[in-house]
C-alpha positions in Angstrom: -17.4 24.1 -10.4 -14.1 24.3 -12.2 -11.2 25.9 -10.8 -11.6 29.2 -13.2 -14.6 29.8 -11.8 -16.5 28.7 -14.9 -18.6 25.7 -15.0 -18.0 23.4 -17.8 -14.2 24.2 -18.4 -11.4 21.9 -17.8 -8.6 22.2 -15.1 -5.9 24.6 -17.1 -3.0 22.3 -17.7 0.4 23.2 -18.5 1.4 23.0 -22.0 4.8 23.3 -23.9 5.6 25.5 -26.9 4.2 22.6 -29.2 0.9 22.9 -27.5 1.2 19.4 -25.9 0.5 18.7 -22.3 4.1 18.6 -20.4 3.0 15.8 -18.1 3.5 12.6 -20.0 3.0 10.1 -17.1 0.0 8.2 -16.4 -1.2 8.3 -12.7 -0.2 4.5 -12.6 3.5 5.2 -13.3 3.4 8.0 -10.7 2.2 5.9 -8.1 4.8 3.2 -9.0 7.6 5.7 -8.6 6.4 7.3 -5.6 5.5 4.1 -3.6 8.5 2.3 -4.9 10.5 5.6 -3.7 9.2 5.0 -0.1 9.5 1.1 -0.2 13.2 1.8 -1.2 13.8 4.0 1.8 12.0 1.6 4.3 14.2 -1.5 2.6 17.4 0.3 2.9 16.6 1.0 6.7 15.7 -2.8 7.2 18.8 -3.6 5.4 21.1 -1.5 7.9 18.9 -3.0 10.9 19.7 -6.5 9.7 23.3 -6.0 9.2 23.7 -4.6 12.8 21.8 -7.7 14.3 23.9 -9.9 12.3 21.2 -11.8 10.2 22.8 -12.5 6.9 19.5 -14.2 5.6 17.6 -11.3 6.0 20.1 -8.9 4.6 20.2 -11.1 1.5 16.2 -11.3 1.3 15.9 -7.5 1.6 18.6 -7.0 -1.0 16.6 -9.1 -3.7 13.7 -7.0 -2.7 15.4 -3.8 -3.0 16.7 -5.0 -6.7 13.0 -5.8 -7.5 12.1 -2.2 -6.4 14.6 -0.7 -8.3 13.5 -2.4 -11.4 10.1 -1.5 -11.1 10.9 2.1 -10.7 13.3 1.7 -13.9 10.4 0.3 -15.8 7.9 2.9 -14.6 10.1 5.8 -15.6 10.9 4.2 -19.0 7.2 3.8 -19.8 6.5 7.5 -18.7 9.4 8.5 -21.1 8.1 6.5 -23.9 4.5 7.5 -23.7 5.5 11.2 -24.1 7.6 10.5 -27.2 4.9 9.4 -29.3 2.7 12.6 -29.2 
């Protein structure tokens, strides 16, 4: 059954004044941003631990991973913004 209590109706979506949906991102882009944020927090914690343990090679490797995560988040954000401009 639909959320409105009537069978056959779609979920009510938020709409802007121009009657276009306000959510412009796809689920894949949202997943990239959310999981990337979690991975970024974990990687930052590992950097702190590797710095305190005195392992510079591990610190540098995690730094590269952090750069890749940030790049992925930025690209996903860019794709979600760009997909909303066309409609």
